[in-house]
N, C-alpha and C positions, 0 to 999 in steps of 0.2 A: 096763683102759684102752679107751676107745671106739675102734672101728674108724675109719679115715679115711673121709671122704665119698667119695673116689675113690682107688683104688690101682692103678697100672699096674706090674706086676712083670715085669722081664726081657722087655720087649716087642721082638720082631723082626718087621719087615715086609719081605718080599721079593716083588717083582713078577716075573712071567715075561713076556718080550716076546711079542707076538702073531706075530712073523715065524717062518719055519721053523726058524730057528736055535735059537729057544727060550731066548735069553740071559736071565739073571736079573739084577735090580737090587735091591740091598738099600737101602731108603730109611731104615729105622730099625734100629738094632742094639742088642739087650740093654739096653734103656732102662728105668729104673725111675723112677716119679714118683708122689708121694702128695700129696694135698690134704686137709688137715684140716677139720673142720666149722667153717664160717664163715670159712675162710681164702681170701684173694684171692691167687692165684698167677698171675704172668705168665711166659710162655715166650718167650724172644727167641733169635734166631740169624740167620745169613745167609739171604738170599733163596733159596728152594728147597731148604732144609735138611731139610724133613720135618716142620715144625711142624704143618701142617694134617693131615697123615697121622696124626700122633699124636692129634690132636683127634678125628679120625674114628674111630680105634679106641676112644677113650674114649666116644664117642657110640653105638658099636655099629653104625656105618655101614660099617665096614671090619673084617674079622676079621684079628687078628694072625696071622703065620706061626708065631710061638712066644711063649710068656709068658702071663700071666693078667691079666684086669681085674676088679676088684671095685668095685661101687657100693654104698655104705652097708654094707659088710661082706659082701655076697653076690656070688657069681660072676656076671659078666655074660654073659648068653645072648641074642643078638639085639640089638634096639634098647634103648638105655639109657632106660627109662621114668622114671628119677629125674632126668633131665637136660633142660634146655632149650638150644637151639642157636640162636645168632645168627650169621648168615653175613656175610662181607665184602661180597658184593653184595646188592642189594635182593632179598629173597625174598617181597615183597608180591604178592598177586594183582592185576593191573592192572584187572580188571573189577569188583573189589569196593571199596567205600568203606572209609575208615579204620575206621569202626565195624565193618564186616563182616569186615575182616581180623583185627581183634583178637578178634572173636567166633568166628573159625573153629574153633580148638581146642576151645572149649567146645561148639560145636554137634556136632563129631565125637564128643564124649564124652556126648552126649545130654542135656545140661543144659537145663532148661526156659527158654523164651524170656523169661519175666519175670525170672528170676534172671540170665540172660545180659545183659539190658539194664542192670540195676543194676550188675552187676560191670564191664561194658565202659564204662559211663559214668563210673564211679568211676576206672578206670584211665586213660581219656583225660583226665580232670581232673588226675590225678597227674603225667602227663607234659606237661601244659600244652596239650593239644589239645581241651578241652572244646567249643570253639566250631567244631571242624573235622571232626567224626565223619562228616559227609556228603560230604566231599571224597574224591576218587579219587587214587591215587598221583601221577598226572601233574599234579595240581593242588597238590602239596606240595613244599616245598623239601627239599633233602637232609637237613637236620636234622630237619625234621618226619617224614620217612619213617623215620629211625632211631628217633625216639620212638615211632612206631607199632610198629615191630619189637620195641622194648623192652617195650611194653605187651603185645604179642602173646605174647612169651615168658613174661613174668612173671605174667600173669593165670592161667596154669595152675599157679602155685605149685611149680615144680620145686625140688628140694633142691640141685641142681648146675646152675651156668650155664657153658655152653661157648661161648666167644666168639672168633671167628676174624677178627682185624683189623676189627672192625666199624665203626670210625670213620676208616679210612685214606683214603677217597675224599672227606672233608669238608675244607673250608678250615680253616686253623689256628684262627680265632676260634670257628667253629662246633664244631670238634672239641673244644676246651677246654670249651665249654659242655656238650657231651654227656658229656664225661668227668666233670665235676662232677655232672651229673645222674645218671650211673650210680652215683657214689659215694654220693649222697644216697639213691637207691633201695636200694642194696645195704646201707647202714648201718641201715635200718629193721628188717631181719630177718636180716642177715648170712648169706646163702646162701654156699655153697662155689663159687668161681669159678676157672675156668682161662681165662686171657686170652692169646690168641696175638697178638703184634705184632713188627713189625721195628724199632719205635721205642723205643729204650732209655729216652728221657726219659718217654715215656708209661708204660712198664712201671714205672719207679721211682715216678712220681707216684701211681699207682693201687694199688700192691701191698703186700702183707705180705711177699712173697718173690718173688725173680726167679730163674728157672732159665735158664741159658745152654746152648744146644745147639751142637754142633760143625757145621762145614760137612759137607755130604753128599758122596758117598753114605755109608751106614752111620752116620748121625748118632747122637749119644749125648750125654748131659749132660756138661758139662765144668766147670760151676760152678754154685753155689747161693748166694744172698745174701739175708740177712734184711734187710728194709727197716724200720729203727727210726725213721721219721719219725712225728710225732705225728698223731693223727686228732682231729677231722675235718680234712680238707685242702681247700684250694683249689689246683687243679693248676697254675695260673699263678704263684701266689705261692710255693708250696713249691719251685718250680725255682729261686728266688733264694736259698735258704738254703745256708749253708756245708756242712751235712751232705748235702744233696742233691748238690752239686757233688763232694764226697768220694766218695759212693756211685757216682756216674756215672763218675768217673775210675777207681775200683776195678774196676767191672764192665767198662768199656770195655777195660781192659787184658787182661782174659780174652777178650773178644770180637774184638778188633782182627784178630789173625792169621787167625781163622776167617772173618771178613767178607772179608778179602783173599783167602783161598783160594776162597771162594764166588764172588767176582768173577772170579778167574782162570779158574775152571771154566766160568763162563757165557761168557766170551770164547772158550773153546776150542770150546764147543758151538755 
């Protein structure tokens, strides 16, 4: 049997406070998560429960206190070179055009400029920005900037996509357009995806599987749900189907108490 594209086994992440007391805080506790080849997995949970912490461990940006991470079957040491990372906030360089932002990773890898131009123009066309390569981030709408970020990540052909609430700042209509665009791009070569979101509807509409995390501290998976909705999907239309409503109710029953716990903890702090 082929190894999972990404496997986090018994991951614990504990932080030590910088003050003299040296108190510890366990953000993630004994968490196991696997993502198969070509699988789209969303991770949901209360605000502040450690979703992004888990993603940073998968990216190699944060070393776990305990447990093991494997990418394509190999133990992860340092940065995950098999993964592309799309952040919640815009990570585009404001002094570079859309074209040069998309080209950045290829230039770091020493790709010839003639090949860069061909590949970047191809990706800008794929994300609907063929006529906007010379624009700078401040000249682009929120949706356009997300398209540039998608092209910037996908042009490097990573095997694994790590996405941290990438569309949360967009208005509802633009967000749905970007979700459909992501699904269209993903369906072309079915990369493995870990998608972090606090929006349960978004998770169900996009995913093959939804993993629910408990409220922090010491978050851990408390539920895992296969999403048996047909593909291809339109994220707006699929929300209207009886099976979607059924899945939403089932997953929300698992999430609700944890969301209330997370809210109560936030009020106390």
